[in-house]
C-alpha positions in Angstrom: 0.0 0.0 0.0 2.8 2.5 1.0 4.8 2.1 -2.2 1.8 2.3 -4.5 0.6 5.5 -2.9 4.1 7.1 -3.0 4.4 6.3 -6.7 0.9 7.7 -7.5 1.5 10.9 -5.7 4.9 11.4 -7.4 3.2 11.0 -10.8 0.7 13.8 -10.0 3.5 16.0 -8.6 5.7 15.5 -11.7 2.8 16.4 -14.0 2.4 19.6 -12.1 6.1 20.5 -12.3 6.1 19.9 -16.1 3.2 22.3 -16.7 4.0 25.4 -18.6 4.5 28.8 -16.8 2.0 31.5 -16.9 1.0 34.7 -15.1 -0.7 34.0 -11.8 -4.4 34.7 -11.7 -7.1 34.7 -9.0 -9.8 32.3 -10.1 -13.5 33.1 -9.6 -15.7 30.1 -9.0 -19.5 30.2 -9.2 -21.4 27.6 -7.2 -25.1 27.3 -6.5 -25.0 28.6 -2.9 -22.8 30.1 -0.2 -21.2 27.6 2.1 -22.8 27.1 5.5 -19.5 26.0 7.1 -15.9 25.7 5.8 -15.1 22.8 8.1 -15.3 19.9 5.6 -16.5 17.4 8.2 -19.3 19.7 9.2 -21.2 18.8 6.0 -21.5 16.5 3.0 -22.8 19.1 0.7 -20.3 19.5 -2.2 -20.5 23.3 -2.4 -19.4 23.5 1.2 -16.8 20.8 0.8 -15.2 22.3 -2.3 -14.4 25.5 -0.6 -13.5 24.1 2.8 -11.2 21.4 1.4 -9.1 23.9 -0.5 -7.9 25.0 3.0 -8.4 22.0 5.3 -7.0 18.7 3.9 -7.9 15.1 4.5 -5.7 12.1 5.2 -6.2 10.8 1.6 -8.2 11.8 -1.4 -9.8 9.9 -4.3 -8.3 11.2 -7.5 -11.1 11.6 -10.1 -8.7 10.8 -12.9 -7.9 7.3 -11.7 -10.6 6.6 -9.1 -7.7 5.6 -6.8 -7.2 6.6 -3.2 -4.1 8.8 -3.1 -2.1 10.3 -0.2 -2.4 13.7 1.3 -1.6 14.2 4.9 -1.1 10.4 5.4 1.4 8.6 3.2 -0.2 5.1 3.6 -1.8 2.6 5.9 -1.6 -1.1 6.6 -3.8 -3.5 8.5 -2.1 -5.0 11.5 -5.2 -7.1 12.1 -8.7 -7.0 10.6 -9.6 -4.4 13.3 -6.3 -2.5 13.8 -4.9 0.0 11.3 -1.5 1.5 11.3 -1.5 5.0 9.7 1.7 6.7 8.5 1.8 10.5 8.3 3.6 13.0 6.1 6.6 14.6 7.7 7.3 18.3 7.9 3.7 19.6 7.3 2.5 22.7 9.2 -0.9 24.3 9.6 -1.0 27.9 8.5 -1.1 29.0 12.2 2.2 27.3 12.8 0.9 24.2 14.6 2.5 21.0 13.4 0.5 18.4 11.5 1.4 15.3 13.5 0.0 12.3 15.3 -1.5 14.5 18.0 -3.5 16.5 15.3 -4.6 13.3 13.6 -5.8 11.6 16.8 -7.7 14.7 17.7 -9.3 14.9 14.3 -10.3 11.2 14.3 -11.8 11.6 17.8 -13.9 14.6 16.4 -14.8 12.6 13.3 -16.2 9.7 15.2 -18.2 11.8 17.7 -21.8 11.7 16.4 -22.7 14.9 18.3 -19.9 16.9 16.7 -19.9 15.3 13.3 -23.4 13.9 12.5 -23.0 14.3 8.8 -20.4 11.5 8.8 -21.9 9.2 11.4 -22.5 6.4 8.9 -19.0 6.6 7.4 -17.4 6.7 10.9 -19.6 3.9 12.4 -16.8 1.3 12.2 -14.2 3.4 14.0 -13.6 2.7 17.7 -10.8 5.2 18.4 -7.2 6.2 17.7 -3.9 6.4 19.6 -0.5 8.0 18.9 2.3 5.6 18.3 4.9 8.2 17.5 4.8 11.7 16.0 4.2 10.3 12.5 2.3 7.1 13.3 -1.3 6.6 14.5 -3.0 3.3 15.4 -6.8 3.2 14.6 -9.0 0.7 16.3 -12.1 -0.6 14.3 -15.2 -2.1 15.8 -15.3 -4.7 13.0 -13.7 -5.4 9.6 -14.6 -2.5 7.3 -14.6 -3.0 3.5 -14.6 0.7 2.5 -11.8 1.6 5.0 -9.6 3.4 2.5 -12.5 5.5 1.2 -13.6 6.3 4.8 -10.0 7.4 5.7 -10.2 9.9 2.8 -13.2 11.6 4.5 -11.2 12.5 7.7 -10.1 16.1 7.6 -7.2 17.1 9.9 -7.5 20.2 12.0 -5.0 21.9 14.4 -6.0 20.7 17.9 -4.8 23.7 19.9 -6.6 26.2 17.7 -9.7 24.0 17.5 -9.9 23.8 21.3 -9.4 27.6 21.6 -12.1 28.7 19.1 -14.6 25.8 19.0 -16.3 24.0 16.2 -18.6 26.8 15.0 -16.0 29.5 14.9 -13.5 27.1 13.2 -16.1 26.5 10.4 -16.3 30.3 9.8 -12.6 30.9 9.6 -10.7 27.6 9.3 -7.0 26.9 9.6 -5.6 24.1 7.6 -2.7 22.7 5.6 -4.1 23.1 2.1 -2.8 25.0 -0.9 -5.1 28.0 0.0 -5.7 29.9 3.2 -8.6 31.9 4.4 -8.6 35.7 3.7 -12.2 37.1 3.8 -15.8 35.9 3.8 -18.6 38.3 3.0 -21.7 36.1 3.5 -23.8 35.6 0.4 -21.4 37.6 -1.7 -17.8 36.2 -1.8 -15.4 33.9 -0.1 -11.7 34.9 -0.7 -8.7 32.6 -0.3 -5.0 33.5 -0.8 -2.4 31.1 -1.9 -0.6 29.3 0.9 3.0 30.1 0.0 4.3 27.7 2.7 2.3 24.7 1.3 4.0 21.4 1.8 3.3 20.1 -1.7 3.2 21.5 -5.2 1.0 24.5 -5.6 -1.3 24.8 -8.6 0.6 26.7 -11.3 -0.6 30.1 -12.5 -3.2 30.5 -9.6 -2.6 33.0 -6.8 -6.0 32.9 -5.1 -9.6 31.8 -5.3 -12.8 33.8 -5.0 -16.0 31.7 -4.5 -19.3 33.3 -5.5 -22.8 32.0 -4.7 -24.8 32.2 -7.9 -28.1 30.2 -7.5 -29.6 31.2 -10.9 -28.7 28.9 -13.8 -28.9 31.6 -16.4 -26.6 33.9 -14.4 -23.9 31.2 -14.1 -24.1 30.6 -17.9 -23.8 34.3 -18.6 -20.9 34.7 -16.2 -19.0 31.9 -17.9 -19.4 33.3 -21.4 -18.4 36.9 -20.4 -15.3 35.6 -18.4 -16.6 36.8 -15.1 -16.3 33.3 -13.7 -13.4 30.9 -14.4 -15.1 27.8 -13.1 -18.9 27.3 -13.1 -20.6 24.3 -11.3 -23.9 22.7 -12.2 -24.5 24.2 -15.6 -27.9 23.3 -17.1 -27.6 20.7 -19.8 -29.8 22.9 -22.0 -26.9 25.3 -22.2 -24.6 22.9 -24.0 -25.6 23.9 -27.6 -24.9 27.6 -26.9 -21.6 26.9 -25.0 -20.1 24.3 -27.4 -17.5 26.0 -29.5 -17.7 29.2 -27.4 -14.2 30.9 -27.6 -12.4 30.8 -24.3 -14.8 28.2 -22.7 -14.2 24.5 -22.0 -17.1 22.3 -21.0 -16.4 19.5 -18.5 -19.1 16.8 -18.3 -18.9 14.4 -15.4 -21.1 11.3 -14.9 -22.6 12.1 -11.5 -22.8 9.8 -8.5 -25.9 11.8 -7.5 -29.2 9.9 -7.4 -32.1 12.2 -7.9 -35.3 11.1 -6.2 -38.6 12.1 -4.6 -38.5 11.3 -0.9 -41.7 9.7 0.3 -41.9 9.6 4.1 -43.5 6.6 5.7 -42.4 7.5 9.2 -45.2 7.4 11.7 -44.6 11.1 12.7 -45.3 12.1 9.2 -48.9 11.2 8.8 -50.0 11.1 5.1 -51.2 8.5 2.5 -47.5 7.8 1.8 -47.5 5.4 4.8 -49.3 2.9 2.5 -46.8 1.0 0.3 -49.4 0.9 -2.5 -49.6 4.7 -2.6 -45.8 4.9 -2.8 -45.8 2.4 -5.7 -48.6 4.3 -7.4 -46.6 7.5 -7.4 -43.7 5.6 -9.1 -46.1 4.4 -11.8 -47.4 8.0 -12.2 -44.1 9.6 -13.1 -42.5 9.2 -16.5 -38.8 9.4 -15.7 -37.7 9.0 -19.3 -39.8 12.0 -20.4 -38.0 14.1 -17.8 -34.6 12.8 -18.9 -35.4 13.5 -22.6 -37.2 16.8 -22.2 -35.1 18.5 -19.5 -31.7 16.8 -19.9 -31.7 16.1 -23.6 -31.3 12.4 -22.9 -28.0 12.9 -21.1 -29.2 11.9 -17.6 -29.5 8.1 -16.9 -32.5 6.1 -15.7 -32.0 4.5 -12.3 -33.3 1.0 -13.2 -35.5 1.2 -10.1 -32.6 1.3 -7.6 -30.2 3.7 -5.9 -26.9 1.8 -6.8 -25.4 2.8 -10.1 -24.7 0.2 -12.8 -20.9 0.1 -12.2 -21.3 -0.3 -8.4 -21.0 -3.5 -6.5 -24.5 -4.6 -5.6 -26.3 -3.2 -8.6 -29.1 -5.6 -9.3 -29.5 -6.4 -13.0 -32.9 -8.1 -12.4 -34.6 -4.8 -11.4 -36.0 -2.4 -13.8 -37.7 1.1 -13.4 -41.3 1.2 -12.6 -42.9 1.6 -16.1 -44.9 4.8 -16.7 -48.5 3.6 -16.2 -51.0 6.2 -15.0 -53.9 3.7 -15.1 -52.1 1.3 -12.8 -51.2 4.3 -10.5 -54.9 5.2 -10.3 -55.9 1.5 -9.6 -53.3 1.3 -6.8 -54.6 4.6 -5.3 -58.2 3.3 -5.4 -57.1 0.0 -3.8 -55.4 2.0 -1.0 -58.6 4.0 -0.4 -57.9 7.1 -2.5 -60.0 6.7 -5.7 -60.1 10.5 -6.1 -56.4 11.1 -5.2 -55.3 13.3 -2.3 -53.6 16.6 -1.5 -50.0 16.6 -0.3 -47.2 19.1 0.4 -44.2 18.8 -2.0 -41.0 20.7 -1.1 -38.1 21.2 -3.4 -35.0 23.3 -3.6 -34.6 26.2 -6.1 -30.9 26.6 -7.1 -29.5 23.6 -5.2 -29.3 21.4 -8.3 -29.3 22.0 -12.0 -32.9 22.4 -13.1 -34.3 21.4 -9.8 -37.4 23.6 -10.1 -38.2 22.4 -13.6 -37.9 18.7 -12.5 -40.1 19.3 -9.5 -42.7 21.0 -11.6 -42.7 18.2 -14.1 -43.2 15.6 -11.4 -46.0 17.6 -9.8 -47.8 17.8 -13.2 -47.6 14.1 -13.7 -48.9 13.4 -10.2 -51.8 15.7 -10.9 -52.9 13.6 -13.8 -53.6 10.7 -11.4 -55.4 12.9 -8.8 -52.5 13.7 -6.5 -52.6 17.5 -6.0 -49.4 19.0 -4.7 -48.9 22.1 -2.7 -45.4 23.1 -4.0 -43.0 24.9 -1.7 -39.7 26.2 -3.1 -36.8 26.5 -0.7 -33.5 28.4 -1.2 -30.5 26.0 -0.9 -29.5 26.8 2.6 -33.0 26.4 4.1 -33.5 23.3 2.0 -30.3 21.7 3.5 -31.4 22.7 7.0 -34.8 21.1 6.6 -33.2 18.0 5.1 -31.0 17.5 8.1 -33.9 18.0 10.5 -36.4 15.8 8.6 -38.6 18.8 8.0 -39.0 18.2 4.3 -41.6 15.4 4.8 -43.9 14.1 3.6 -42.7 14.5 0.0 -39.6 16.3 -1.4 -37.1 16.4 -4.3 -33.5 15.6 -3.4 -30.3 14.5 -5.0 -28.0 12.3 -2.9 -24.3 11.7 -3.8 -22.5 9.9 -1.0 -19.0 8.5 -1.2 -18.6 5.9 -3.9 -19.2 2.7 -2.0 -22.5 0.8 -1.7 -22.3 1.0 2.1 -22.6 4.7 2.0 -25.4 4.9 -0.5 -27.3 2.1 1.4 -26.8 3.8 4.8 -29.0 6.8 3.7 -32.0 4.5 4.0 -31.4 3.0 7.4 -33.7 4.0 10.2 -31.0 5.6 12.3 -29.8 8.0 9.6 -30.6 11.6 9.9 -32.0 12.1 6.4 -34.0 8.9 6.2 -37.8 8.9 5.9 -38.2 5.1 6.1 -37.9 2.6 9.0 -37.6 -1.0 7.8 -35.9 -3.6 10.0 -35.1 -5.8 7.0 -33.5 -2.9 5.1 -31.5 -2.0 8.3 -30.2 -5.5 8.7 -29.1 -5.8 5.0 -27.3 -2.4 5.2 -25.5 -3.4 8.4 -24.4 -6.8 6.9 -23.1 -5.2 3.7 -21.0 -2.7 5.6 -19.2 -5.5 7.4 -18.9 -8.3 4.9 -15.4 -8.6 3.5 -16.2 -11.4 1.0 -16.8 -9.6 -2.4 -19.5 -11.9 -3.8 -21.4 -12.2 -0.5 -21.3 -8.5 -0.2 -22.6 -8.1 -3.8 -25.6 -10.4 -3.0 -26.4 -8.5 0.2 -26.8 -5.2 -1.7 -28.6 -6.8 -4.6 -31.2 -8.1 -2.1 -31.4 -4.7 -0.5 -32.0 -3.1 -3.9 -34.8 -5.6 -4.6 -36.4 -4.8 -1.2 -36.2 -1.1 -1.7 -37.8 -1.4 -5.1 -40.7 -3.2 -3.5 -41.1 -0.9 -0.6 -40.7 2.2 -2.8 -39.4 4.7 -0.1 -38.7 7.1 -3.0 -39.8 7.9 -6.5 -36.9 6.7 -8.6 -35.9 9.5 -11.0 -32.5 9.6 -12.6 -28.7 9.7 -12.2 -27.5 13.1 -13.2 -24.9 14.5 -15.6 -22.8 17.1 -13.8 -21.8 19.8 -16.2 -19.0 22.3 -15.4 -17.7 25.1 -17.5 -14.2 26.6 -17.2 -12.0 29.2 -18.8 -10.1 27.5 -21.6 -6.8 28.4 -19.9 -7.6 26.1 -17.0 -6.0 22.8 -17.5 -6.1 19.4 -15.8 -9.4 20.3 -14.0 -11.6 17.3 -13.5 -14.3 17.2 -10.8 -15.5 14.0 -9.2 -18.9 12.4 -9.6 -20.0 13.5 -6.1 -19.7 17.1 -7.1 -16.2 17.6 -5.6 -13.6 19.7 -7.2 -9.9 19.8 -6.3 -6.9 21.9 -7.4 -4.1 19.2 -7.1 -2.2 19.2 -10.4 -4.4 22.0 -11.9 -2.7 24.8 -14.0 -3.9 28.1 -15.4 -2.3 29.9 -18.3 -1.6 29.8 -22.0 
């Protein structure tokens, strides 16, 4: 493991060194909304993480070019036993406030990471971690509760913070003005206007060439992001609408970067007892799936570039994808029959919440779904939410009984499956059989046994219909043509390792 990681990191570093010179520029990045926190482990929302992780780094990262887990603040790890991990750290790294990045900092950060009260967003990722102890300044031993198949990916989610500063200012203040080891450092944050970062001249690794700073702008309007890209106001634009492709293709000075998204778009249908509605009847939830024409949405709003889900939340390349399952066919008559069987022959009224500006074309998709449901008698009271309020309500289960959401967890079936277990903070279903399958899959080390567990879970989810299965998105980014080697990941994450700017 150690030698592979060192070779891979050296390759990225060499590519950066060989990049051509150019005048340093401050890049302006347009995302959908202003971050709520800049502490990466305070959230799983990519717009927050993209900004925060430019300053606060993790132990490892998953390179979108190769899909491999590569080193950052750790140089490698090895299993001493199935439940004991020896973690080796990079030497000579300092936080921007002068504290050393060492075993003390990593043990502190792991302890914060596995504390569900402090880090609820990562509770499912951290569930297998028991604790950590310092072996020496550059070595940490991690204890696991059980063998953990996605260990490497989980380690890449642990962001390292300076313990003395953290203890002095506390979690909330740290998230507003973080101190890290990354290639950029905090300069200024004018809420809902701009977040400014300066280059960290003392960075331990290779700095991105031709870039002397970053300015992050919240731009929730799709049209405004497109316009800013074409005029050169923005150097990187996230979540461009697919409808903009024809006008942007061939545009001088612009590069389009399409990325197959991990994000699974769905309509959450709460069957929890505290959310009283007709959705507590499985027949109603199935009926709503028959009422929605996913392919029409894909074709009309995404020009056929999004992908059908095949009636499950695991993507076709993922372990556990069940090839026997297909999407619910579009069948309004069957939907009406199921509604009548459940006691709603004339349909019913229901509240439907959705974000406006959180995802590309989120309002249009929600309106399309509402129109289709209306044709089978389900009348929706639509409530649009700005992205920050939407995320707050999602965390607190206030979106129920019905809502539009796109979920893009880390790329392992354990993390996708965990979003539907009864203990997860987002979930709107409580099913003991689903819980048992998710728990078994997160611990099973045998590849084929693990595959079968998740295939069974996908079949059960299809039957229980806790969501309306919509589509897997296409993430579309636009950049200034001078930006090179920029490739975001399928979970909406962008990084600046190996990126260059210039002629």
